C-alpha positions, 0 to 999 in steps of 0.5 A, spaced: 489 467 551 493 473 549 491 477 543 495 472 536 496 475 530 499 472 522 506 474 520 506 469 514 505 463 516 506 463 523 502 465 528 505 470 533 503 475 540 500 481 537 505 486 540 511 482 536 508 483 529 509 490 527 517 489 530 517 483 526 514 486 520 519 493 521 525 488 520 523 486 514 522 493 511 528 496 514 532 489 511 529 490 503 528 498 503 534 500 499 531 495 493 523 495 494 522 498 488 527 494 483 524 487 486 517 490 485 519 490 478 522 484 478 517 479 481 511 482 477 514 483 471 512 490 471 505 489 472 505 493 479 506 499 474 499 497 471 496 496 477 499 502 480 496 506 474 488 504 475 489 506 483 491 513 480 486 513 475 481 511 480 483 516 485 481 521 479 486 528 482 482 534 480 486 538 476 483 546 478 482 545 485 486 543 491 486 536 493 490 531 499 491 525 498 494 521 503 497 514 502 497 510 507 504 505 508 507 508 501 514 509 505 518 509 497 513 514 495 510 511 488 504 511 488 504 519 491 508 522 486 503 518 481 498 522 484 501 528 483 502 527 477 496 526 475 494 532 479 494 539 478 499 545 481 494 544 488 495 536 489 498 535 495 500 528 498 503 526 505 506 520 505 505 516 511 509 509 513 512 506 520 518 505 517 524 510 517 527 507 511 522 507 507 521 514 508 528 515 507 528 511 500 521 517 499 525 522 501 531 521 496 526 520 490 522 526 491 528 531 491 530 529 485 523 528 481 520 533 476 514 534 474 514 531 467 507 536 465 509 542 468 517 541 468 517 544 475 520 540 481 515 537 486 519 536 492 514 542 496 508 538 494 509 531 498 510 531 505 513 523 508 511 523 515 513 517 520 507 514 522 502 508 524 496 506 520 493 504 527 493 510 529 494 516 524 498 523 526 493 527 523 487 530 525 479 528 523 477 529 516 483 532 513 484 529 507 480 528 501 483 521 499 486 515 502 490 510 498 494 504 501 498 500 496 500 493 498 501 494 505 495 493 509 497 485 510 502 488 514 498 491 519 497 488 525 490 490 526 487 492 519 481 493 522 484 499 526 487 502 520 480 501 517 478 506 522 484 510 521 482 512 514 475 513 515 477 517 520 481 522 517 477 522 510 473 528 509 466 527 507 465 525 500 472 522 501 475 515 498 479 510 501 482 505 495 486 499 497 490 495 492 492 489 494 494 481 493 488 477 492 486 470 490 487 467 483 481 465 480 483 463 473 484 455 472 491 453 471 494 460 473 492 458 480 498 452 480 503 456 476 503 462 481 503 458 487 510 455 484 512 461 482 511 465 489 514 460 493 520 458 489 522 463 485 520 470 489 524 468 495 531 466 491 530 473 486 530 476 494 536 472 495 540 475 489 538 482 488 536 484 496 540 478 500 534 476 503 530 470 502 526 470 508 524 476 508 520 475 501 518 468 504 514 472 508 511 477 504 509 471 500 505 467 505 502 474 508 499 474 501 496 467 502 493 469 510 490 475 508 482 476 508 479 474 500 476 481 497 468 479 499 471 479 507 475 484 506 469 489 503 465 486 509 470 489 514 470 495 510 463 496 511 463 495 518 469 500 518 464 506 516 465 505 508 459 506 504 458 504 497 464 498 498 466 495 491 472 491 489 475 490 481 479 484 481 485 485 476 491 480 472 486 473 473 485 475 481 492 477 483 490 483 485 485 487 487 482 494 487 478 495 494 474 502 494 469 505 498 467 513 501 466 517 507 459 519 505 
């Protein structure tokens, strides 16, 4: 039997999933961050703030971040703002449309703390999370926010994140999770499967892409299972923290 992968609620040939995911993000790239605001009622900003706090970029020494599947630059720009002048970020994404949005954002961004342009401190690189185009032990931290569930072979992406981290480097993954608060789970399902696709139709002109994104959340491994996958990839001191009643979880692991 040929290898298969989940594309939302559908099972598709493994070799086909990446192209299907690419089509989704080609469609939504220009309004991706706006839709994040609308879908989460702005909560994604607090979740990403928690991720940046965990990254904890230093103020007084060089620090290199790799943000995987972070095409629009949202997380990377936040880390640069939080760190010192020697903080650098590399955004690696397989989707050129998402990278184009990120480059435009970075080109117009000025540091709030120092009033300087930060375009020269961030790079946008086309690359596949399953085969990152970087040498071993290149980065102090690696992050991925709401992207790991779109990768056809999650195990390969975790192994690559581990490979490019320096010894003592930290991997942080922010991803949708399993709602644990009684009552919220039913409301969340109703909202996810009815409101979000309709919102996608109105704002982006594409309900199907957002139906896939909702379905992909439900197919993603539970936090304990994803933690086990991280350990299998070599990460130590693996942990996770549920937020907003379990809507999202922040996963952490170290290369020691």
